[in-house]
gemmi code that builds the backbone of each chain (N, CA, C; Angstrom):
import gemmi

chains = {
    "A": [
        ("MET", (139.829, 126.178, 62.304), (140.156, 124.799, 62.751), (139.090, 124.343, 63.725)),
        ("SER", (138.618, 123.105, 63.472), (137.597, 122.581, 64.394), (138.217, 121.600, 65.339)),
        ("LEU", (137.753, 121.654, 66.538), (138.268, 120.787, 67.558), (137.468, 119.474, 67.581)),
        ("PRO", (138.113, 118.369, 67.827), (137.327, 117.096, 67.828), (136.380, 117.078, 69.061)),
        ("THR", (135.199, 116.665, 68.806), (134.179, 116.565, 69.893), (133.598, 115.174, 69.881)),
        ("SER", (133.037, 114.787, 70.988), (132.323, 113.506, 71.070), (131.119, 113.722, 71.968)),
        ("SER", (130.079, 112.931, 71.749), (128.906, 113.016, 72.655), (128.601, 111.619, 73.199)),
        ("HIS", (128.034, 111.593, 74.354), (127.622, 110.354, 75.001), (126.179, 110.455, 75.419)),
        ("GLU", (125.428, 109.478, 74.974), (124.009, 109.495, 75.309), (123.799, 108.571, 76.510)),
        ("ILE", (123.158, 109.087, 77.519), (122.804, 108.265, 78.668), (121.338, 108.048, 78.709)),
        ("ARG", (120.919, 106.802, 78.786), (119.469, 106.530, 78.756), (119.036, 106.260, 80.220)),
        ("ILE", (118.061, 106.965, 80.644), (117.529, 106.800, 81.988), (116.030, 106.551, 81.863)),
        ("SER", (115.522, 105.492, 82.465), (114.120, 105.255, 82.456), (113.505, 105.570, 83.863)),
        ("THR", (112.317, 106.068, 83.829), (111.623, 106.381, 85.113), (110.307, 105.526, 85.189)),
        ("ILE", (110.194, 104.907, 86.315), (108.979, 104.119, 86.630), (108.244, 104.812, 87.754)),
        ("SER", (107.043, 105.250, 87.553), (106.300, 105.965, 88.536), (105.260, 105.017, 89.267)),
        ("ILE", (105.268, 105.047, 90.561), (104.346, 104.223, 91.339), (103.405, 105.135, 92.068)),
        ("ASP", (102.150, 105.090, 91.783), (101.132, 105.814, 92.554), (100.372, 104.792, 93.420)),
        ("GLY", (99.882, 105.233, 94.530), (99.102, 104.369, 95.392), (99.972, 103.423, 96.191)),
        ("ARG", (99.699, 102.134, 96.075), (100.368, 101.136, 96.939), (101.486, 100.387, 96.169)),
        ("LEU", (102.649, 100.261, 96.841), (103.675, 99.373, 96.384), (103.744, 98.278, 97.476)),
        ("ASP", (102.912, 97.277, 97.326), (102.792, 96.261, 98.323), (103.144, 94.879, 97.728)),
        ("ALA", (102.928, 93.818, 98.505), (103.365, 92.526, 98.083), (102.706, 92.103, 96.684)),
        ("MET", (101.542, 92.628, 96.464), (100.862, 92.247, 95.231), (101.481, 93.041, 94.017)),
        ("ARG", (101.773, 94.268, 94.201), (102.305, 95.136, 93.148), (103.815, 94.954, 92.960)),
        ("ALA", (104.492, 94.427, 93.978), (105.928, 94.283, 93.868), (106.308, 93.296, 92.715)),
        ("VAL", (105.424, 92.353, 92.520), (105.668, 91.357, 91.477), (105.748, 92.070, 90.073)),
        ("ASP", (104.800, 93.004, 89.867), (104.762, 93.746, 88.612), (105.956, 94.688, 88.476)),
        ("LEU", (106.359, 95.261, 89.615), (107.515, 96.153, 89.534), (108.793, 95.389, 89.249)),
        ("ARG", (108.924, 94.224, 89.822), (110.095, 93.376, 89.544), (110.163, 93.033, 88.080)),
        ("GLN", (109.005, 92.715, 87.474), (108.952, 92.357, 86.073), (109.320, 93.524, 85.228)),
        ("GLU", (108.820, 94.737, 85.567), (109.096, 95.930, 84.792), (110.587, 96.302, 84.847)),
        ("ILE", (111.171, 96.165, 85.985), (112.602, 96.442, 86.131), (113.421, 95.421, 85.306)),
        ("ASP", (113.016, 94.166, 85.370), (113.745, 93.137, 84.632), (113.657, 93.459, 83.109)),
        ("ASP", (112.431, 93.801, 82.656), (112.252, 94.114, 81.237), (113.057, 95.307, 80.776)),
        ("THR", (113.129, 96.303, 81.625), (113.879, 97.506, 81.323), (115.396, 97.219, 81.175)),
        ("ILE", (115.908, 96.398, 82.126), (117.316, 96.026, 82.076), (117.582, 95.210, 80.844)),
        ("GLU", (116.639, 94.315, 80.501), (116.805, 93.477, 79.341), (116.900, 94.297, 78.091)),
        ("GLN", (116.228, 95.480, 78.081), (116.295, 96.333, 76.900), (117.583, 97.164, 76.902)),
        ("GLY", (118.431, 96.972, 77.851), (119.722, 97.630, 77.886), (119.721, 98.930, 78.660)),
        ("VAL", (118.659, 99.238, 79.332), (118.644, 100.449, 80.164), (118.914, 99.989, 81.642)),
        ("VAL", (120.097, 100.490, 82.120), (120.500, 100.110, 83.463), (120.515, 101.256, 84.480)),
        ("ARG", (120.059, 102.411, 84.023), (119.904, 103.544, 84.903), (118.399, 103.764, 85.059)),
        ("LEU", (117.916, 103.474, 86.227), (116.456, 103.559, 86.482), (116.188, 104.490, 87.697)),
        ("ILE", (115.087, 105.178, 87.480), (114.535, 106.012, 88.608), (113.159, 105.418, 88.903)),
        ("VAL", (112.889, 105.117, 90.160), (111.535, 104.745, 90.585), (111.020, 105.919, 91.354)),
        ("ASP", (109.932, 106.472, 90.853), (109.376, 107.689, 91.430), (108.202, 107.302, 92.403)),
        ("LEU", (108.471, 107.481, 93.673), (107.489, 107.080, 94.718), (106.749, 108.336, 95.218)),
        ("SER", (106.933, 109.452, 94.576), (106.309, 110.686, 95.109), (104.800, 110.631, 95.272)),
        ("GLY", (104.175, 109.681, 94.434), (102.718, 109.564, 94.498), (102.337, 108.300, 95.289)),
        ("ALA", (103.249, 107.631, 95.868), (102.903, 106.386, 96.639), (102.387, 106.708, 98.012)),
        ("ASP", (101.385, 105.937, 98.448), (100.848, 106.162, 99.783), (101.113, 105.026, 100.780)),
        ("PHE", (101.716, 103.947, 100.244), (102.000, 102.810, 101.145), (103.082, 101.972, 100.449)),
        ("VAL", (104.174, 101.636, 101.159), (105.210, 100.745, 100.704), (105.469, 99.745, 101.778)),
        ("ASP", (105.530, 98.428, 101.419), (105.829, 97.392, 102.403), (107.176, 96.785, 102.085)),
        ("SER", (107.529, 95.749, 102.878), (108.842, 95.138, 102.731), (108.977, 94.440, 101.377)),
        ("ALA", (107.890, 93.976, 100.836), (108.007, 93.284, 99.504), (108.304, 94.308, 98.392)),
        ("GLY", (107.694, 95.493, 98.520), (108.048, 96.544, 97.595), (109.448, 97.006, 97.780)),
        ("LEU", (109.881, 97.090, 98.999), (111.258, 97.459, 99.279), (112.237, 96.409, 98.697)),
        ("ALA", (111.841, 95.112, 98.818), (112.726, 94.061, 98.293), (112.789, 94.133, 96.759)),
        ("ALA", (111.693, 94.458, 96.168), (111.715, 94.637, 94.674), (112.709, 95.755, 94.234)),
        ("LEU", (112.633, 96.850, 94.982), (113.548, 97.956, 94.706), (114.995, 97.558, 94.957)),
        ("ALA", (115.199, 96.866, 96.076), (116.606, 96.483, 96.409), (117.232, 95.482, 95.387)),
        ("LYS", (116.390, 94.579, 94.971), (116.802, 93.581, 93.938), (117.102, 94.371, 92.658)),
        ("GLY", (116.244, 95.292, 92.288), (116.455, 96.090, 91.061), (117.769, 96.878, 91.126)),
        ("MET", (118.026, 97.482, 92.334), (119.273, 98.230, 92.536), (120.458, 97.346, 92.367)),
        ("LYS", (120.375, 96.193, 92.951), (121.514, 95.199, 92.853), (121.804, 94.845, 91.347)),
        ("ASP", (120.696, 94.580, 90.630), (120.801, 94.150, 89.258), (121.364, 95.326, 88.405)),
        ("CYS", (120.869, 96.518, 88.605), (121.324, 97.649, 87.856), (122.799, 97.973, 88.141)),
        ("ARG", (123.161, 97.918, 89.417), (124.569, 98.160, 89.780), (125.446, 97.120, 89.208)),
        ("GLY", (124.944, 95.886, 89.201), (125.748, 94.760, 88.621), (125.990, 94.944, 87.138)),
        ("ALA", (125.132, 95.672, 86.482), (125.241, 95.898, 85.047), (125.902, 97.265, 84.718)),
        ("GLY", (126.417, 97.889, 85.797), (127.117, 99.160, 85.570), (126.233, 100.460, 85.728)),
        ("GLY", (125.015, 100.241, 86.129), (124.085, 101.392, 86.297), (123.683, 101.565, 87.754)),
        ("ASP", (122.481, 102.033, 87.950), (121.995, 102.222, 89.324), (120.465, 102.320, 89.296)),
        ("LEU", (119.811, 102.021, 90.396), (118.405, 102.343, 90.540), (118.277, 103.353, 91.628)),
        ("ARG", (117.761, 104.503, 91.359), (117.606, 105.559, 92.334), (116.114, 105.852, 92.586)),
        ("VAL", (115.868, 106.494, 93.695), (114.466, 106.593, 94.124), (114.030, 108.028, 94.413)),
        ("VAL", (112.949, 108.446, 93.834), (112.310, 109.707, 94.250), (111.512, 109.414, 95.493)),
        ("ALA", (111.855, 110.124, 96.576), (111.296, 109.817, 97.865), (109.784, 110.032, 97.939)),
        ("ALA", (109.131, 109.131, 98.672), (107.702, 109.262, 98.880), (107.415, 110.511, 99.717)),
        ("LYS", (106.358, 111.257, 99.364), (105.945, 112.367, 100.119), (105.104, 112.015, 101.299)),
        ("ASN", (104.386, 110.906, 101.146), (103.437, 110.424, 102.188), (104.315, 109.724, 103.273)),
        ("PRO", (104.208, 110.155, 104.516), (105.008, 109.523, 105.634), (104.707, 108.014, 105.772)),
        ("ASP", (103.507, 107.612, 105.424), (103.191, 106.146, 105.543), (103.937, 105.381, 104.492)),
        ("ALA", (104.247, 105.975, 103.410), (105.084, 105.303, 102.358), (106.560, 105.387, 102.635)),
        ("ALA", (106.951, 106.461, 103.301), (108.419, 106.706, 103.561), (108.860, 105.856, 104.741)),
        ("ARG", (107.896, 105.465, 105.636), (108.247, 104.822, 106.917), (109.137, 103.632, 106.745)),
        ("VAL", (108.809, 102.757, 105.781), (109.579, 101.486, 105.623), (111.039, 101.745, 105.319)),
        ("PHE", (111.320, 102.839, 104.621), (112.736, 103.148, 104.269), (113.486, 103.582, 105.515)),
        ("GLN", (112.822, 104.314, 106.378), (113.504, 104.814, 107.630), (113.703, 103.630, 108.571)),
        ("LEU", (112.688, 102.781, 108.723), (112.805, 101.701, 109.655), (113.921, 100.690, 109.314)),
        ("THR", (114.090, 100.479, 108.034), (115.080, 99.506, 107.541), (116.443, 100.143, 107.235)),
        ("ARG", (116.466, 101.439, 107.311), (117.624, 102.314, 106.949), (117.970, 102.204, 105.469)),
        ("PHE", (117.027, 101.759, 104.674), (117.262, 101.709, 103.214), (117.278, 103.161, 102.612)),
        ("ASP", (116.836, 104.128, 103.389), (116.918, 105.524, 102.932), (118.369, 105.947, 102.846)),
        ("GLN", (119.276, 105.149, 103.481), (120.724, 105.462, 103.426), (121.417, 104.518, 102.404)),
        ("VAL", (120.644, 103.555, 101.812), (121.253, 102.622, 100.876), (120.985, 103.116, 99.449)),
        ("PHE", (119.704, 103.525, 99.173), (119.376, 104.017, 97.884), (119.868, 105.482, 97.750)),
        ("ARG", (120.224, 105.879, 96.513), (120.402, 107.301, 96.299), (118.983, 107.842, 96.082)),
        ("MET", (118.588, 108.818, 96.950), (117.215, 109.355, 96.917), (117.229, 110.876, 96.818)),
        ("ALA", (116.168, 111.391, 96.194), (115.973, 112.839, 96.137), (114.484, 113.107, 96.072)),
        ("ASP", (114.177, 114.408, 96.172), (112.744, 114.767, 96.141), (112.121, 114.797, 94.795)),
        ("THR", (112.968, 114.953, 93.737), (112.436, 114.948, 92.365), (113.300, 114.099, 91.442)),
        ("ALA", (112.735, 113.669, 90.355), (113.516, 112.924, 89.354), (114.616, 113.786, 88.711)),
        ("GLU", (114.291, 115.064, 88.585), (115.225, 116.020, 87.960), (116.503, 116.062, 88.781)),
        ("ASP", (116.376, 116.085, 90.078), (117.550, 116.166, 90.998), (118.373, 114.867, 90.828)),
        ("LEU", (117.752, 113.764, 90.643), (118.506, 112.510, 90.470), (119.208, 112.462, 89.098)),
        ("VAL", (118.522, 112.918, 88.065), (119.116, 112.966, 86.732), (120.324, 113.899, 86.712)),
        ("ALA", (120.155, 115.029, 87.371), (121.204, 116.034, 87.343), (122.556, 115.539, 87.923)),
        ("THR", (122.414, 114.595, 88.840), (123.715, 114.148, 89.524), (124.207, 112.864, 88.894)),
        ("TRP", (123.624, 112.388, 87.777), (124.044, 111.081, 87.186), (125.335, 111.304, 86.396)),
    ],
    "B": [
        ("MET", (83.491, 98.188, 129.720), (83.194, 97.248, 128.582), (84.261, 97.290, 127.587)),
        ("MET", (84.720, 96.098, 127.162), (85.752, 96.055, 126.108), (85.142, 95.706, 124.784)),
        ("THR", (85.434, 96.483, 123.756), (84.934, 96.243, 122.411), (86.043, 95.661, 121.605)),
        ("THR", (85.743, 94.514, 120.894), (86.706, 93.854, 120.026), (86.267, 93.934, 118.591)),
        ("ALA", (87.206, 94.222, 117.714), (86.905, 94.229, 116.284), (87.497, 92.973, 115.674)),
        ("LEU", (86.801, 92.413, 114.711), (87.295, 91.187, 114.075), (87.369, 91.383, 112.552)),
        ("LEU", (88.477, 90.881, 111.927), (88.589, 90.875, 110.528), (89.101, 89.488, 110.111)),
        ("THR", (88.361, 88.884, 109.213), (88.740, 87.590, 108.705), (89.220, 87.801, 107.221)),
        ("LEU", (90.439, 87.310, 106.993), (91.075, 87.547, 105.666), (91.369, 86.249, 104.935)),
        ("ASP", (91.134, 86.260, 103.635), (91.657, 85.137, 102.778), (93.193, 85.202, 102.806)),
        ("ALA", (93.797, 84.043, 102.635), (95.281, 83.986, 102.692), (95.850, 84.329, 101.345)),
        ("ASP", (95.655, 85.557, 100.876), (96.242, 86.035, 99.612), (96.587, 87.490, 99.709)),
        ("TYR", (97.469, 87.944, 98.867), (98.004, 89.325, 98.987), (96.892, 90.362, 98.813)),
        ("GLU", (95.998, 90.131, 97.907), (94.965, 91.098, 97.634), (94.098, 91.396, 98.834)),
        ("ALA", (93.826, 90.355, 99.593), (93.028, 90.514, 100.837), (93.677, 91.447, 101.842)),
        ("MET", (94.997, 91.560, 101.796), (95.703, 92.388, 102.777), (95.342, 93.841, 102.658)),
        ("ARG", (94.793, 94.220, 101.454), (94.429, 95.653, 101.266), (93.218, 96.024, 102.077)),
        ("ALA", (92.561, 95.116, 102.725), (91.427, 95.463, 103.583), (91.915, 95.914, 104.929)),
        ("ILE", (93.180, 95.685, 105.307), (93.694, 95.966, 106.643), (93.609, 97.468, 106.947)),
        ("GLY", (94.122, 98.262, 106.007), (94.167, 99.721, 106.268), (92.775, 100.310, 106.525)),
        ("PRO", (91.844, 100.090, 105.625), (90.493, 100.635, 105.841), (89.850, 100.085, 107.133)),
        ("TRP", (90.097, 98.816, 107.482), (89.583, 98.230, 108.672), (90.120, 98.958, 109.918)),
        ("LEU", (91.413, 99.188, 109.923), (92.030, 99.895, 111.062), (91.546, 101.334, 111.181)),
        ("SER", (91.408, 102.005, 110.047), (90.943, 103.389, 110.058), (89.520, 103.481, 110.661)),
        ("GLU", (88.704, 102.501, 110.281), (87.316, 102.482, 110.754), (87.213, 102.093, 112.201)),
        ("GLN", (87.962, 101.000, 112.598), (87.704, 100.347, 113.825), (88.542, 100.868, 115.052)),
        ("VAL", (89.723, 101.450, 114.787), (90.501, 101.991, 115.922), (89.686, 102.990, 116.740)),
        ("PRO", (89.026, 103.967, 116.111), (88.180, 104.837, 116.975), (86.987, 104.114, 117.556)),
        ("ALA", (86.468, 103.092, 116.780), (85.186, 102.465, 117.218), (85.428, 101.548, 118.435)),
        ("ILE", (86.655, 101.056, 118.672), (86.896, 100.203, 119.802), (87.277, 100.969, 120.990)),
        ("GLY", (87.186, 102.283, 120.951), (87.542, 103.100, 122.122), (88.965, 103.564, 122.168)),
        ("ALA", (89.568, 103.667, 120.930), (90.994, 104.132, 120.964), (91.120, 105.382, 120.022)),
        ("PRO", (90.255, 106.376, 120.134), (90.389, 107.552, 119.290), (91.755, 108.210, 119.477)),
        ("HIS", (92.362, 108.051, 120.640), (93.681, 108.684, 120.901), (94.775, 108.079, 120.031)),
        ("LEU", (94.442, 106.956, 119.360), (95.449, 106.330, 118.520), (95.137, 106.463, 117.037)),
        ("ALA", (94.121, 107.224, 116.742), (93.682, 107.272, 115.368), (94.742, 107.914, 114.396)),
        ("ASP", (95.570, 108.793, 114.918), (96.561, 109.390, 114.000), (97.788, 108.460, 113.793)),
        ("ARG", (97.755, 107.275, 114.372), (98.883, 106.318, 114.237), (98.457, 105.104, 113.380)),
        ("VAL", (97.345, 105.245, 112.743), (96.809, 104.126, 111.961), (97.846, 103.692, 110.876)),
        ("GLY", (98.529, 104.656, 110.317), (99.496, 104.297, 109.274), (100.607, 103.408, 109.753)),
        ("GLU", (101.110, 103.612, 110.903), (102.132, 102.694, 111.458), (101.550, 101.390, 111.846)),
        ("PHE", (100.321, 101.416, 112.434), (99.666, 100.093, 112.769), (99.491, 99.282, 111.487)),
        ("GLU", (99.063, 99.961, 110.416), (98.778, 99.243, 109.156), (100.030, 98.533, 108.653)),
        ("LEU", (101.172, 99.244, 108.643), (102.377, 98.640, 108.174), (102.742, 97.367, 108.991)),
        ("ALA", (102.652, 97.462, 110.310), (102.988, 96.293, 111.172), (101.992, 95.158, 110.988)),
        ("VAL", (100.687, 95.462, 111.003), (99.710, 94.391, 110.863), (99.775, 93.769, 109.457)),
        ("HIS", (100.000, 94.627, 108.433), (100.155, 94.140, 107.090), (101.380, 93.216, 106.974)),
        ("GLU", (102.497, 93.588, 107.531), (103.729, 92.761, 107.447), (103.526, 91.405, 108.104)),
        ("LEU", (102.886, 91.411, 109.295), (102.695, 90.118, 109.941), (101.646, 89.258, 109.189)),
        ("ALA", (100.628, 89.927, 108.657), (99.657, 89.168, 107.867), (100.297, 88.541, 106.612)),
        ("VAL", (101.154, 89.291, 105.932), (101.848, 88.770, 104.727), (102.723, 87.631, 105.136)),
        ("ASN", (103.348, 87.748, 106.288), (104.206, 86.648, 106.829), (103.368, 85.388, 107.034)),
        ("ILE", (102.182, 85.547, 107.530), (101.273, 84.379, 107.681), (100.920, 83.786, 106.303)),
        ("VAL", (100.567, 84.621, 105.404), (100.190, 84.154, 104.080), (101.346, 83.346, 103.426)),
        ("ASP", (102.596, 83.912, 103.601), (103.798, 83.275, 102.957), (104.204, 81.989, 103.659)),
        ("HIS", (104.107, 81.954, 104.988), (104.795, 80.870, 105.746), (103.875, 79.872, 106.424)),
        ("ALA", (102.623, 80.313, 106.710), (101.727, 79.396, 107.464), (100.991, 78.462, 106.500)),
        ("PHE", (100.999, 78.767, 105.254), (100.277, 77.942, 104.271), (101.159, 77.614, 103.102)),
        ("ASP", (100.813, 76.589, 102.380), (101.530, 76.211, 101.138), (100.571, 76.295, 99.976)),
        ("ASP", (101.076, 75.922, 98.785), (100.286, 76.101, 97.609), (98.988, 75.282, 97.647)),
        ("THR", (98.969, 74.228, 98.426), (97.839, 73.334, 98.500), (96.805, 73.956, 99.414)),
        ("THR", (97.235, 74.439, 100.594), (96.265, 74.915, 101.597), (95.883, 76.419, 101.422)),
        ("ARG", (96.749, 77.175, 100.802), (96.556, 78.626, 100.710), (95.200, 79.005, 100.009)),
        ("PRO", (94.872, 78.377, 98.904), (93.706, 78.859, 98.186), (92.381, 78.854, 99.006)),
        ("SER", (92.319, 77.973, 99.990), (91.035, 77.898, 100.760), (91.186, 78.403, 102.168)),
        ("ALA", (92.401, 78.891, 102.537), (92.724, 79.269, 103.910), (92.231, 80.664, 104.196)),
        ("THR", (91.874, 80.881, 105.450), (91.614, 82.218, 106.014), (92.298, 82.287, 107.362)),
        ("PHE", (92.385, 83.482, 107.888), (92.866, 83.693, 109.212), (92.199, 84.898, 109.804)),
        ("ASP", (92.205, 85.009, 111.119), (91.491, 86.062, 111.840), (92.396, 87.104, 112.509)),
        ("ILE", (92.018, 88.325, 112.447), (92.722, 89.360, 113.169), (91.669, 90.016, 114.073)),
        ("THR", (92.018, 90.118, 115.389), (91.097, 90.899, 116.271), (91.915, 92.008, 116.940)),
        ("MET", (91.213, 92.983, 117.334), (91.926, 94.037, 118.100), (91.042, 94.661, 119.133)),
        ("HIS", (91.649, 95.041, 120.229), (90.939, 95.805, 121.295), (91.920, 96.781, 121.934)),
        ("CYS", (91.373, 97.606, 122.751), (92.137, 98.595, 123.534), (92.101, 98.092, 124.999)),
        ("ASN", (93.350, 97.866, 125.585), (93.376, 97.346, 126.967), (93.244, 98.485, 128.008)),
        ("ASP", (93.357, 98.063, 129.307), (93.121, 99.033, 130.382), (94.226, 100.115, 130.381)),
        ("ASP", (95.372, 99.805, 129.810), (96.440, 100.836, 129.739), (96.355, 101.692, 128.475)),
        ("ASN", (95.230, 101.557, 127.777), (94.999, 102.270, 126.550), (96.000, 101.899, 125.417)),
        ("ASP", (96.538, 100.707, 125.576), (97.367, 100.137, 124.460), (96.447, 99.482, 123.405)),
        ("LEU", (96.934, 99.381, 122.203), (96.194, 98.657, 121.189), (96.763, 97.269, 121.114)),
        ("VAL", (95.892, 96.251, 121.251), (96.308, 94.846, 121.247), (95.708, 94.212, 120.034)),
        ("VAL", (96.568, 93.628, 119.135), (96.111, 93.014, 117.923), (96.531, 91.585, 117.938)),
        ("ARG", (95.548, 90.688, 117.742), (95.850, 89.267, 117.766), (95.561, 88.620, 116.448)),
        ("PHE", (96.381, 87.637, 116.082), (96.216, 86.960, 114.789), (96.119, 85.431, 115.124)),
        ("VAL", (95.163, 84.787, 114.550), (95.013, 83.324, 114.762), (94.916, 82.658, 113.346)),
        ("ASP", (95.881, 81.754, 113.068), (95.742, 80.973, 111.824), (95.921, 79.486, 112.135)),
        ("ARG", (95.322, 78.626, 111.343), (95.498, 77.177, 111.557), (96.400, 76.577, 110.594)),
        ("GLY", (97.505, 77.317, 110.284), (98.475, 76.880, 109.311), (99.651, 76.154, 109.959)),
        ("ILE", (100.761, 76.085, 109.236), (101.949, 75.394, 109.682), (102.566, 76.173, 110.824)),
        ("ALA", (103.127, 75.506, 111.828), (103.711, 76.187, 112.975), (104.896, 77.050, 112.542)),
        ("TYR", (104.991, 78.188, 113.134), (106.097, 79.133, 112.847), (107.392, 78.569, 113.387)),
        ("ASP", (108.459, 78.602, 112.634), (109.744, 78.146, 113.052), (110.666, 79.341, 113.111)),
        ("ASP", (111.087, 79.669, 114.327), (111.961, 80.845, 114.519), (113.284, 80.764, 113.785)),
        ("ALA", (113.668, 79.498, 113.489), (114.961, 79.315, 112.771), (114.905, 79.834, 111.325)),
        ("ASP", (113.643, 80.040, 110.815), (113.502, 80.531, 109.440), (113.693, 82.039, 109.411)),
        ("LYS", (113.711, 82.646, 110.625), (113.762, 84.126, 110.635), (115.115, 84.623, 110.226)),
        ("PRO", (115.186, 85.456, 109.205), (116.502, 85.971, 108.719), (117.135, 86.860, 109.742)),
        ("VAL", (118.447, 86.871, 109.767), (119.198, 87.796, 110.650), (119.449, 89.046, 109.873)),
        ("ILE", (119.019, 90.185, 110.421), (119.243, 91.453, 109.806), (120.443, 92.107, 110.454)),
        ("GLY", (121.491, 92.251, 109.617), (122.719, 92.866, 110.118), (122.955, 94.258, 109.518)),
        ("ASP", (124.182, 94.730, 109.555), (124.517, 96.013, 109.006), (124.475, 96.015, 107.487)),
        ("GLU", (124.794, 94.905, 106.879), (124.754, 94.827, 105.444), (123.356, 94.697, 104.902)),
        ("PRO", (122.971, 95.522, 104.002), (121.591, 95.436, 103.489), (121.317, 94.109, 102.776)),
        ("THR", (120.272, 93.432, 103.230), (119.848, 92.223, 102.560), (118.523, 92.492, 101.912)),
        ("ILE", (118.123, 91.644, 100.990), (116.973, 91.926, 100.160), (115.671, 91.417, 100.774)),
        ("ARG", (115.660, 90.249, 101.343), (114.464, 89.664, 101.848), (114.479, 89.613, 103.379)),
        ("GLY", (113.317, 89.406, 103.953), (113.241, 89.062, 105.345), (113.047, 90.269, 106.256)),
        ("TYR", (112.581, 91.371, 105.748), (112.438, 92.585, 106.585), (111.054, 92.604, 107.273)),
        ("GLY", (110.144, 91.706, 106.914), (108.769, 91.798, 107.456), (108.749, 91.835, 108.966)),
        ("LEU", (109.229, 90.753, 109.602), (109.139, 90.728, 111.065), (110.047, 91.720, 111.681)),
        ("PHE", (111.127, 92.038, 111.071), (112.013, 93.113, 111.601), (111.260, 94.416, 111.700)),
        ("ILE", (110.430, 94.727, 110.667), (109.656, 95.993, 110.689), (108.586, 95.912, 111.755)),
        ("VAL", (107.941, 94.764, 111.921), (106.958, 94.577, 113.017), (107.610, 94.854, 114.359)),
        ("GLU", (108.763, 94.351, 114.549), (109.463, 94.542, 115.871), (109.826, 96.005, 116.096)),
        ("GLN", (110.055, 96.736, 115.030), (110.400, 98.139, 115.185), (109.189, 98.953, 115.583)),
        ("LEU", (108.021, 98.541, 115.134), (106.816, 99.320, 115.311), (106.017, 98.955, 116.569)),
        ("ALA", (106.001, 97.712, 116.917), (105.232, 97.240, 118.073), (106.009, 97.322, 119.347)),
        ("ALA", (105.334, 97.622, 120.458), (106.003, 97.584, 121.775), (106.347, 96.130, 122.136)),
        ("SER", (105.551, 95.184, 121.736), (105.850, 93.784, 121.975), (105.219, 92.941, 120.886)),
        ("ILE", (105.878, 91.774, 120.666), (105.357, 90.778, 119.713), (105.543, 89.413, 120.310)),
        ("ASP", (104.480, 88.691, 120.446), (104.492, 87.358, 121.067), (103.898, 86.305, 120.127)),
        ("TYR", (104.495, 85.143, 120.257), (103.987, 84.011, 119.429), (103.763, 82.785, 120.311)),
        ("ALA", (102.666, 82.063, 120.053), (102.419, 80.793, 120.759), (101.727, 79.836, 119.774)),
        ("ARG", (101.988, 78.552, 119.976), (101.268, 77.544, 119.179), (100.415, 76.759, 120.176)),
        ("SER", (99.168, 76.767, 119.933), (98.225, 76.007, 120.738), (96.981, 75.654, 119.987)),
        ("ASP", (96.370, 74.559, 120.346), (95.179, 74.072, 119.646), (95.327, 73.983, 118.148)),
        ("ASP", (96.526, 73.516, 117.694), (96.811, 73.405, 116.297), (96.692, 74.749, 115.518)),
        ("ALA", (96.956, 75.805, 116.216), (96.887, 77.113, 115.581), (98.037, 77.959, 116.010)),
        ("ASN", (98.434, 78.942, 115.129), (99.479, 79.947, 115.474), (98.718, 81.162, 116.071)),
        ("HIS", (99.262, 81.645, 117.188), (98.689, 82.841, 117.854), (99.778, 83.879, 117.951)),
        ("TRP", (99.560, 84.962, 117.246), (100.458, 86.116, 117.365), (99.775, 87.234, 118.071)),
        ("THR", (100.488, 87.972, 118.926), (99.900, 89.125, 119.596), (100.868, 90.298, 119.502)),
        ("LEU", (100.326, 91.391, 118.950), (101.131, 92.588, 118.887), (100.504, 93.664, 119.840)),
        ("VAL", (101.346, 94.357, 120.590), (100.850, 95.411, 121.442), (101.513, 96.721, 121.000)),
        ("PHE", (100.707, 97.701, 120.840), (101.175, 99.064, 120.474), (100.913, 99.954, 121.674)),
        ("SER", (101.924, 100.562, 122.165), (101.722, 101.448, 123.318), (100.759, 102.586, 123.070)),
        ("GLY", (99.917, 102.861, 124.077), (98.922, 103.904, 123.849), (99.431, 105.295, 124.283)),
    ],
}
model = gemmi.Model(1)
for chain_id, residues in chains.items():
    chain = gemmi.Chain(chain_id)
    for i, (resn, *xyz) in enumerate(residues, 1):
        res = gemmi.Residue()
        res.name, res.seqid = resn, gemmi.SeqId(i, " ")
        for name, pos in zip(("N", "CA", "C"), xyz):
            atom = gemmi.Atom()
            atom.name, atom.element = name, gemmi.Element(name[0])
            atom.pos, atom.b_iso = gemmi.Position(*pos), 0.0
            res.add_atom(atom)
        chain.add_residue(res)
    model.add_chain(chain)
structure = gemmi.Structure()
structure.add_model(model)
structure.setup_entities()
């Protein structure tokens, strides 16, 4: 006798940011997040492990993305920056307590 | 003898990327080698105030040809003093967003500057905006 089974596929997209996430690059990130959500993927990971600078415009792009993903039933989670100059803006604004953050993308996927 | 470093920037986001290298090079050169390991925090504050000037002191008509100056020196107390002068629209404090406990999306620029600098002063004179940041030495 076979037992009924079902499977659920969860799609998670990862966007990696190396170098600077500043006012100039935040525009591109916003567009990439919008495009991904439009494609029906509402679970996003933004990997900042290779970022060396993040400003308030970059933070705003992430926060808007998180709001949009959560509004669509998903979430935007963040791989923490290793560089203290990139991590600083999260601590100063306390957004490190707003985003779900981890040191690796695998850790974030595992808890989804 | 006081040494002052000057940086003139175009009023666009790309130009802001010159701030970090300028600080790295000039902080030791102006007699503040004791502050060299804090260039990362200075960069964030100076960058945020500069972006605020780009966004609010100029409009789409004036921005393409606009520039503004940043100078810095080390004072007698070994503090780092950074001054900004732009000939744009006067800053209106009423435009400043209120940051509360609830996370908001925009308006963190000056909030971040206030967290990093020991003091932040603004004055309007000679048809120009004058901002001064002081970072404790």
